[in-house]
C-alpha positions as YAML, in Angstrom:
chain: A
units: angstrom
residues:
- id: 1
  name: MET
  ca: [31.54, 169.72, 161.17]
- id: 2
  name: GLU
  ca: [30.22, 172.86, 162.86]
- id: 3
  name: ILE
  ca: [31.08, 176.53, 162.36]
- id: 4
  name: ARG
  ca: [31.98, 176.71, 166.05]
- id: 5
  name: GLN
  ca: [34.61, 173.99, 165.56]
- id: 6
  name: ILE
  ca: [36.13, 175.91, 162.65]
- id: 7
  name: ARG
  ca: [36.37, 179.10, 164.73]
- id: 8
  name: LEU
  ca: [37.98, 177.21, 167.61]
- id: 9
  name: PHE
  ca: [40.42, 175.49, 165.26]
- id: 10
  name: ILE
  ca: [41.54, 178.84, 163.82]
- id: 11
  name: ALA
  ca: [41.81, 180.39, 167.29]
- id: 12
  name: ALA
  ca: [43.95, 177.51, 168.59]
- id: 13
  name: ALA
  ca: [46.14, 177.60, 165.47]
- id: 14
  name: GLU
  ca: [46.76, 181.35, 165.76]
- id: 15
  name: GLU
  ca: [47.26, 181.37, 169.53]
- id: 16
  name: GLU
  ca: [49.24, 178.08, 169.66]
- id: 17
  name: SER
  ca: [47.40, 177.42, 172.90]
- id: 18
  name: PHE
  ca: [44.05, 175.88, 173.83]
- id: 19
  name: SER
  ca: [43.79, 178.04, 176.95]
- id: 20
  name: LYS
  ca: [44.38, 181.25, 174.98]
- id: 21
  name: ALA
  ca: [41.95, 180.10, 172.31]
- id: 22
  name: ALA
  ca: [39.35, 179.47, 175.02]
- id: 23
  name: LYS
  ca: [39.87, 182.94, 176.46]
- id: 24
  name: ARG
  ca: [39.63, 184.50, 173.01]
- id: 25
  name: GLU
  ca: [36.38, 182.69, 172.19]
- id: 26
  name: ASN
  ca: [35.01, 183.13, 175.72]
- id: 27
  name: ILE
  ca: [34.52, 179.45, 176.56]
- id: 28
  name: VAL
  ca: [36.15, 177.00, 178.98]
- id: 29
  name: GLN
  ca: [39.33, 175.23, 177.88]
- id: 30
  name: SER
  ca: [37.74, 171.80, 178.11]
- id: 31
  name: GLY
  ca: [35.17, 172.98, 175.55]
- id: 32
  name: VAL
  ca: [37.96, 173.80, 173.10]
- id: 33
  name: SER
  ca: [39.68, 170.45, 173.64]
- id: 34
  name: MET
  ca: [36.45, 168.48, 173.18]
- id: 35
  name: ALA
  ca: [35.41, 170.39, 170.05]
- id: 36
  name: LEU
  ca: [38.80, 169.92, 168.41]
- id: 37
  name: ARG
  ca: [39.02, 166.24, 169.38]
- id: 38
  name: SER
  ca: [35.62, 165.76, 167.77]
- id: 39
  name: LEU
  ca: [36.84, 167.53, 164.62]
- id: 40
  name: GLU
  ca: [39.95, 165.33, 164.52]
- id: 41
  name: ASP
  ca: [37.78, 162.22, 164.93]
- id: 42
  name: GLU
  ca: [35.66, 163.36, 162.00]
- id: 43
  name: PHE
  ca: [38.76, 163.82, 159.82]
- id: 44
  name: GLY
  ca: [40.41, 160.67, 161.13]
- id: 45
  name: THR
  ca: [43.69, 162.45, 161.80]
- id: 46
  name: GLU
  ca: [45.32, 164.74, 164.35]
- id: 47
  name: LEU
  ca: [45.25, 168.43, 163.50]
- id: 48
  name: PHE
  ca: [47.50, 169.49, 166.39]
- id: 49
  name: ILE
  ca: [50.75, 168.30, 167.94]
- id: 50
  name: ARG
  ca: [50.22, 168.63, 171.67]
- id: 51
  name: ASN
  ca: [52.86, 169.04, 174.37]
- id: 52
  name: THR
  ca: [53.01, 170.57, 177.84]
- id: 53
  name: ARG
  ca: [54.23, 173.98, 176.64]
- id: 54
  name: LYS
  ca: [52.11, 174.72, 173.59]
- id: 55
  name: VAL
  ca: [50.20, 173.19, 170.71]
- id: 56
  name: ALA
  ca: [51.30, 173.36, 167.10]
- id: 57
  name: LEU
  ca: [49.61, 172.43, 163.86]
- id: 58
  name: SER
  ca: [50.36, 168.99, 162.47]
- id: 59
  name: ASP
  ca: [50.95, 168.57, 158.74]
- id: 60
  name: SER
  ca: [47.24, 167.84, 158.33]
- id: 61
  name: GLY
  ca: [46.38, 170.91, 160.40]
- id: 62
  name: LYS
  ca: [48.59, 173.11, 158.23]
- id: 63
  name: GLN
  ca: [46.83, 171.79, 155.14]
- id: 64
  name: PHE
  ca: [43.40, 172.43, 156.66]
- id: 65
  name: LEU
  ca: [44.04, 175.98, 157.93]
- id: 66
  name: PRO
  ca: [43.63, 177.77, 154.54]
- id: 67
  name: ALA
  ca: [40.39, 175.84, 153.97]
- id: 68
  name: ALA
  ca: [39.18, 176.83, 157.44]
- id: 69
  name: TYR
  ca: [39.76, 180.51, 156.65]
- id: 70
  name: GLU
  ca: [37.94, 180.06, 153.34]
- id: 71
  name: ILE
  ca: [34.93, 178.51, 155.10]
- id: 72
  name: LEU
  ca: [34.59, 181.44, 157.51]
- id: 73
  name: ASN
  ca: [35.12, 183.95, 154.70]
- id: 74
  name: SER
  ca: [32.32, 182.30, 152.70]
- id: 75
  name: ILE
  ca: [30.01, 182.47, 155.72]
- id: 76
  name: GLN
  ca: [30.80, 186.17, 156.18]
- id: 77
  name: LYS
  ca: [30.05, 186.83, 152.51]
- id: 78
  name: ALA
  ca: [26.71, 185.01, 152.84]
- id: 79
  name: LYS
  ca: [25.80, 187.11, 155.88]
- id: 80
  name: THR
  ca: [26.65, 190.29, 153.99]
- id: 81
  name: ILE
  ca: [24.47, 189.27, 151.03]
- id: 82
  name: ILE
  ca: [21.48, 188.44, 153.25]
- id: 83
  name: SER
  ca: [21.91, 191.67, 155.21]
- id: 84
  name: SER
  ca: [21.94, 193.74, 152.03]
- id: 85
  name: ILE
  ca: [18.78, 192.03, 150.76]
- id: 86
  name: GLU
  ca: [16.97, 192.77, 154.01]
- id: 87
  name: ASN
  ca: [18.50, 196.27, 154.29]
- id: 88
  name: LYS
  ca: [20.18, 195.32, 157.57]
- id: 89
  name: THR
  ca: [23.43, 197.05, 156.73]
- id: 90
  name: ASP
  ca: [24.14, 198.71, 160.08]
- id: 91
  name: GLU
  ca: [27.67, 197.51, 160.88]
- id: 92
  name: ILE
  ca: [30.01, 198.31, 163.76]
- id: 93
  name: ILE
  ca: [33.81, 198.30, 163.74]
- id: 94
  name: SER
  ca: [36.05, 198.55, 166.80]
- id: 95
  name: ILE
  ca: [39.27, 200.51, 166.27]
- id: 96
  name: GLY
  ca: [42.13, 200.86, 168.71]
- id: 97
  name: THR
  ca: [44.75, 203.58, 168.72]
- id: 98
  name: GLU
  ca: [47.80, 204.67, 170.64]
- id: 99
  name: THR
  ca: [47.15, 208.05, 172.24]
- id: 100
  name: LEU
  ca: [50.35, 209.54, 170.80]
- id: 101
  name: ILE
  ca: [49.29, 208.71, 167.25]
- id: 102
  name: THR
  ca: [46.37, 211.11, 167.51]
- id: 103
  name: HIS
  ca: [48.94, 213.93, 167.61]
- id: 104
  name: CYS
  ca: [49.89, 212.97, 164.04]
- id: 105
  name: LEU
  ca: [46.53, 211.79, 162.73]
- id: 106
  name: ASP
  ca: [43.25, 213.66, 163.23]
- id: 107
  name: LEU
  ca: [41.19, 210.58, 164.07]
- id: 108
  name: PRO
  ca: [38.12, 212.46, 165.40]
- id: 109
  name: LYS
  ca: [37.82, 214.30, 162.09]
- id: 110
  name: ILE
  ca: [38.43, 211.13, 160.06]
- id: 111
  name: ILE
  ca: [35.80, 209.15, 161.98]
- id: 112
  name: SER
  ca: [33.29, 212.00, 161.77]
- id: 113
  name: LYS
  ca: [33.66, 212.38, 158.01]
- id: 114
  name: PHE
  ca: [33.59, 208.61, 157.46]
- id: 115
  name: THR
  ca: [30.35, 208.07, 159.39]
- id: 116
  name: GLU
  ca: [28.82, 211.16, 157.77]
- id: 117
  name: LYS
  ca: [29.51, 209.66, 154.36]
- id: 118
  name: ASN
  ca: [28.56, 206.12, 155.47]
- id: 119
  name: PRO
  ca: [25.64, 206.45, 157.94]
- id: 120
  name: GLN
  ca: [25.09, 202.69, 157.87]
- id: 121
  name: PHE
  ca: [28.46, 202.20, 159.58]
- id: 122
  name: ARG
  ca: [29.37, 202.90, 163.21]
- id: 123
  name: ILE
  ca: [32.80, 203.05, 164.85]
- id: 124
  name: ASN
  ca: [33.82, 202.25, 168.42]
- id: 125
  name: LEU
  ca: [37.20, 203.80, 169.36]
- id: 126
  name: LEU
  ca: [39.48, 202.43, 172.07]
- id: 127
  name: ASP
  ca: [42.34, 204.69, 173.17]
- id: 128
  name: GLY
  ca: [45.40, 203.44, 175.07]
- id: 129
  name: ASN
  ca: [49.17, 202.97, 175.03]
- id: 130
  name: PHE
  ca: [51.09, 200.61, 172.77]
- id: 131
  name: LEU
  ca: [50.91, 197.63, 175.13]
- id: 132
  name: SER
  ca: [47.16, 197.84, 175.72]
- id: 133
  name: SER
  ca: [46.47, 198.39, 172.01]
- id: 134
  name: GLU
  ca: [48.62, 195.40, 171.03]
- id: 135
  name: ARG
  ca: [46.93, 193.19, 173.63]
- id: 136
  name: SER
  ca: [43.48, 194.20, 172.38]
- id: 137
  name: LEU
  ca: [44.55, 193.34, 168.83]
- id: 138
  name: LYS
  ca: [45.88, 189.98, 169.98]
- id: 139
  name: ALA
  ca: [42.70, 189.21, 171.91]
- id: 140
  name: HIS
  ca: [40.57, 190.18, 168.87]
- id: 141
  name: SER
  ca: [38.63, 192.61, 171.06]
- id: 142
  name: ILE
  ca: [39.24, 195.22, 168.35]
- id: 143
  name: ASP
  ca: [39.15, 194.82, 164.57]
- id: 144
  name: LEU
  ca: [41.75, 197.38, 163.53]
- id: 145
  name: SER
  ca: [44.43, 199.31, 165.39]
- id: 146
  name: PHE
  ca: [46.66, 202.31, 164.77]
- id: 147
  name: ILE
  ca: [49.88, 201.29, 166.53]
- id: 148
  name: SER
  ca: [53.61, 201.74, 166.05]
- id: 149
  name: THR
  ca: [55.54, 199.09, 164.16]
- id: 150
  name: SER
  ca: [57.76, 196.87, 166.31]
- id: 151
  name: PRO
  ca: [58.82, 193.21, 166.51]
- id: 152
  name: ARG
  ca: [55.62, 192.58, 168.52]
- id: 153
  name: THR
  ca: [53.42, 193.64, 165.60]
- id: 154
  name: ALA
  ca: [55.07, 191.36, 163.02]
- id: 155
  name: LYS
  ca: [52.42, 188.68, 163.63]
- id: 156
  name: TYR
  ca: [49.58, 190.98, 162.60]
- id: 157
  name: ARG
  ca: [48.38, 192.00, 159.17]
- id: 158
  name: LYS
  ca: [49.68, 195.44, 158.20]
- id: 159
  name: LEU
  ca: [47.11, 197.23, 156.07]
- id: 160
  name: LEU
  ca: [48.57, 200.69, 155.67]
- id: 161
  name: GLN
  ca: [51.73, 202.49, 156.79]
- id: 162
  name: LEU
  ca: [50.84, 206.01, 157.88]
- id: 163
  name: GLU
  ca: [53.96, 207.69, 159.24]
- id: 164
  name: ALA
  ca: [57.72, 207.22, 159.40]
- id: 165
  name: THR
  ca: [59.68, 209.87, 161.26]
- id: 166
  name: PRO
  ca: [63.20, 209.99, 162.79]
- id: 167
  name: PHE
  ca: [63.92, 210.44, 166.49]
- id: 168
  name: VAL
  ca: [65.35, 213.71, 167.80]
- id: 169
  name: VAL
  ca: [66.51, 214.81, 171.23]
- id: 170
  name: MET
  ca: [64.78, 217.86, 172.71]
- id: 171
  name: VAL
  ca: [67.01, 219.92, 175.00]
- id: 172
  name: PRO
  ca: [66.40, 223.05, 177.11]
- id: 173
  name: GLY
  ca: [68.02, 226.36, 176.18]
- id: 174
  name: HIS
  ca: [70.82, 226.11, 178.76]
- id: 175
  name: HIS
  ca: [71.95, 222.64, 177.63]
- id: 176
  name: GLN
  ca: [75.39, 222.42, 176.01]
- id: 177
  name: LEU
  ca: [73.85, 220.74, 172.96]
- id: 178
  name: ALA
  ca: [71.52, 223.70, 172.40]
- id: 179
  name: THR
  ca: [74.43, 225.89, 171.32]
- id: 180
  name: SER
  ca: [76.37, 223.15, 169.54]
- id: 181
  name: GLU
  ca: [76.78, 223.62, 165.80]
- id: 182
  name: LYS
  ca: [76.56, 219.87, 165.33]
- id: 183
  name: ASN
  ca: [73.15, 218.66, 164.21]
- id: 184
  name: LEU
  ca: [73.97, 214.96, 164.61]
- id: 185
  name: ILE
  ca: [74.53, 213.79, 168.19]
- id: 186
  name: ASP
  ca: [75.70, 210.33, 169.23]
- id: 187
  name: ILE
  ca: [73.47, 208.93, 171.98]
- id: 188
  name: LYS
  ca: [76.57, 208.06, 174.03]
- id: 189
  name: LYS
  ca: [76.91, 211.78, 174.74]
- id: 190
  name: LEU
  ca: [73.57, 211.66, 176.58]
- id: 191
  name: SER
  ca: [74.61, 209.05, 179.15]
- id: 192
  name: GLN
  ca: [74.95, 211.60, 181.98]
- id: 193
  name: ASP
  ca: [71.68, 213.44, 181.30]
- id: 194
  name: VAL
  ca: [68.39, 213.19, 183.18]
- id: 195
  name: PHE
  ca: [65.59, 211.97, 180.93]
- id: 196
  name: ILE
  ca: [61.90, 212.77, 180.72]
- id: 197
  name: ASP
  ca: [59.95, 209.98, 179.05]
- id: 198
  name: PHE
  ca: [56.65, 208.21, 178.77]
- id: 199
  name: PRO
  ca: [55.81, 205.30, 181.10]
- id: 200
  name: LYS
  ca: [56.77, 201.76, 180.15]
- id: 201
  name: GLY
  ca: [54.24, 200.27, 177.77]
- id: 202
  name: TRP
  ca: [54.23, 203.35, 175.53]
- id: 203
  name: SER
  ca: [55.75, 202.79, 172.09]
- id: 204
  name: ILE
  ca: [58.25, 205.66, 172.24]
- id: 205
  name: ARG
  ca: [59.54, 204.44, 175.62]
- id: 206
  name: GLU
  ca: [59.86, 200.89, 174.26]
- id: 207
  name: HIS
  ca: [61.81, 202.11, 171.21]
- id: 208
  name: VAL
  ca: [64.17, 204.38, 173.14]
- id: 209
  name: ASP
  ca: [64.81, 201.81, 175.89]
- id: 210
  name: ALA
  ca: [65.70, 199.24, 173.21]
- id: 211
  name: ILE
  ca: [68.16, 201.64, 171.54]
- id: 212
  name: PHE
  ca: [70.00, 202.35, 174.81]
- id: 213
  name: ARG
  ca: [70.01, 198.66, 175.78]
- id: 214
  name: LYS
  ca: [71.59, 197.78, 172.45]
- id: 215
  name: GLU
  ca: [74.34, 200.34, 173.10]
- id: 216
  name: GLY
  ca: [74.82, 199.10, 176.67]
- id: 217
  name: ILE
  ca: [74.09, 202.58, 178.04]
- id: 218
  name: HIS
  ca: [72.22, 203.11, 181.29]
- id: 219
  name: ARG
  ca: [70.03, 206.22, 181.35]
- id: 220
  name: ARG
  ca: [68.27, 207.97, 184.20]
- id: 221
  name: VAL
  ca: [64.55, 208.44, 183.61]
- id: 222
  name: GLU
  ca: [63.46, 210.63, 186.51]
- id: 223
  name: PHE
  ca: [60.19, 211.91, 185.06]
- id: 224
  name: GLU
  ca: [57.52, 209.66, 183.54]
- id: 225
  name: VAL
  ca: [54.52, 211.42, 182.01]
- id: 226
  name: SER
  ca: [51.70, 210.44, 179.68]
- id: 227
  name: CYS
  ca: [50.99, 213.96, 178.42]
- id: 228
  name: LEU
  ca: [53.05, 215.33, 175.53]
- id: 229
  name: GLU
  ca: [52.49, 218.96, 176.54]
- id: 230
  name: LEU
  ca: [53.63, 218.26, 180.11]
- id: 231
  name: LEU
  ca: [56.74, 216.54, 178.77]
- id: 232
  name: SER
  ca: [57.64, 219.60, 176.71]
- id: 233
  name: LYS
  ca: [57.11, 221.92, 179.70]
- id: 234
  name: LEU
  ca: [59.43, 219.80, 181.84]
- id: 235
  name: VAL
  ca: [62.12, 220.12, 179.16]
- id: 236
  name: THR
  ca: [61.50, 223.88, 178.83]
- id: 237
  name: ASN
  ca: [61.98, 224.28, 182.59]
- id: 238
  name: ASN
  ca: [65.42, 222.63, 182.48]
- id: 239
  name: LEU
  ca: [64.36, 219.46, 184.30]
- id: 240
  name: GLY
  ca: [65.76, 217.07, 181.73]
- id: 241
  name: ILE
  ca: [65.93, 216.10, 178.07]
- id: 242
  name: ALA
  ca: [63.56, 213.97, 176.01]
- id: 243
  name: ILE
  ca: [63.79, 211.83, 172.89]
- id: 244
  name: LEU
  ca: [60.77, 212.09, 170.62]
- id: 245
  name: PRO
  ca: [59.78, 211.36, 167.03]
- id: 246
  name: LYS
  ca: [60.43, 214.54, 165.04]
- id: 247
  name: LYS
  ca: [56.79, 214.71, 163.95]
- id: 248
  name: LEU
  ca: [55.79, 215.18, 167.60]
- id: 249
  name: ALA
  ca: [58.77, 217.33, 168.61]
- id: 250
  name: ASP
  ca: [58.02, 219.83, 165.82]
- id: 251
  name: LYS
  ca: [54.89, 220.90, 167.68]
- id: 252
  name: TYR
  ca: [57.02, 222.62, 170.32]
- id: 253
  name: GLN
  ca: [59.56, 225.45, 170.09]
- id: 254
  name: LEU
  ca: [62.48, 223.55, 171.61]
- id: 255
  name: ASN
  ca: [66.03, 222.89, 170.47]
- id: 256
  name: GLN
  ca: [66.28, 219.68, 168.46]
- id: 257
  name: LYS
  ca: [69.21, 217.53, 167.43]
- id: 258
  name: MET
  ca: [69.17, 214.41, 165.28]
- id: 259
  name: LEU
  ca: [70.50, 211.29, 166.97]
- id: 260
  name: THR
  ca: [72.95, 208.67, 165.79]
- id: 261
  name: SER
  ca: [74.14, 205.34, 167.12]
- id: 262
  name: CYS
  ca: [77.33, 203.74, 165.82]
- id: 263
  name: ASN
  ca: [77.44, 206.50, 163.18]
- id: 264
  name: GLN
  ca: [73.97, 205.58, 161.95]
- id: 265
  name: ILE
  ca: [70.67, 207.44, 162.25]
- id: 266
  name: LEU
  ca: [68.39, 205.76, 164.78]
- id: 267
  name: PRO
  ca: [65.56, 203.53, 163.50]
- id: 268
  name: LEU
  ca: [62.47, 205.49, 162.46]
- id: 269
  name: TRP
  ca: [59.30, 205.67, 164.53]
- id: 270
  name: ILE
  ca: [56.73, 204.08, 162.24]
- id: 271
  name: PHE
  ca: [53.05, 203.68, 162.85]
- id: 272
  name: SER
  ca: [50.60, 201.75, 160.72]
- id: 273
  name: LEU
  ca: [47.07, 200.42, 160.60]
- id: 274
  name: TYR
  ca: [46.91, 196.74, 161.54]
- id: 275
  name: SER
  ca: [44.16, 194.13, 161.41]
- id: 276
  name: SER
  ca: [43.48, 191.36, 163.90]
- id: 277
  name: ARG
  ca: [42.39, 189.18, 160.96]
- id: 278
  name: THR
  ca: [45.37, 187.23, 159.70]
- id: 279
  name: GLY
  ca: [43.87, 184.79, 157.22]
- id: 280
  name: LEU
  ca: [40.30, 186.07, 157.12]
- id: 281
  name: GLU
  ca: [39.07, 188.54, 154.54]
- id: 282
  name: LEU
  ca: [38.28, 192.04, 155.72]
- id: 283
  name: ALA
  ca: [34.65, 192.84, 156.45]
- id: 284
  name: PRO
  ca: [32.89, 195.34, 154.14]
- id: 285
  name: ILE
  ca: [33.05, 198.07, 156.79]
- id: 286
  name: GLU
  ca: [36.81, 197.51, 157.22]
- id: 287
  name: ARG
  ca: [37.42, 197.76, 153.48]
- id: 288
  name: ALA
  ca: [35.27, 200.89, 153.30]
- id: 289
  name: PHE
  ca: [37.16, 202.53, 156.17]
- id: 290
  name: ILE
  ca: [40.58, 201.73, 154.67]
- id: 291
  name: GLU
  ca: [39.62, 203.12, 151.26]
- id: 292
  name: PHE
  ca: [38.20, 206.24, 152.89]
- id: 293
  name: LEU
  ca: [41.36, 206.68, 154.97]
- id: 294
  name: LYS
  ca: [43.61, 206.37, 151.90]
- id: 295
  name: LYS
  ca: [41.59, 208.99, 150.05]
- id: 296
  name: TYR
  ca: [41.52, 211.30, 153.08]
- id: 297
  name: LEU
  ca: [45.30, 211.11, 153.48]
- id: 298
  name: GLU
  ca: [45.86, 211.82, 149.78]
- id: 299
  name: GLU
  ca: [43.60, 214.88, 149.92]
- id: 300
  name: ASN
  ca: [45.11, 216.20, 153.15]
- id: 301
  name: SER
  ca: [48.79, 215.43, 152.67]
...
């Protein structure tokens, strides 16, 4: 049994696909198939149930998966011990983030203070929208990611919830809702409005689209922008309305109204820190960063 086989087994189990496991581990698919067949021959049993659509763990495979994680965790611990003995403690962590989250969380300051306190650690930061951040997490090209919580993130390991804020509608001064005494507005009343929103693939757009789909309401999105300041200026200049998490909307002096759907407040916009490691233990640098982040948030809340 080789370490490479263990890594490929875990990749295939998590991806439920030999081709995706091959892409994740940067080898050809035939290499994955051969390595896993060899592992099955060594065990004398099939670890996967194979069909044309996907692969799934057999009963034996399900029993072996926790042990496979334990093997890789033990190897990581051994590497950490050897590195500390030889003073080779320079570690790198790759962190992804949705651009919009940086409006709520001062990541540059957090990273600067963390590396100042821990000079043996280095951080690579990858900025993008929700879709690109989620794909990077899935491909294991990043270790941690600050992304919004959605059904797509359920498969990942949530380490820390950082924000939960309701959605509000931002309207220009001339809009009829701006002078309304009602603070709670049903989204059905917005069906005739022109919307300003982020492009598809951004978490806020995904959330708002899902809410309107659920209500069976078609909405007109005539302006798609990736800059929060530009979005607010478009609203200010009477070009449309926008739905934003209150935490972001509060940055601008615009009329706000809380939104309801079927007499209920809309689901919150939640963002959290996720790990691409599902069964594996966190690396020392990951644990150090999480503990630092918790302390930073407590001191700056």
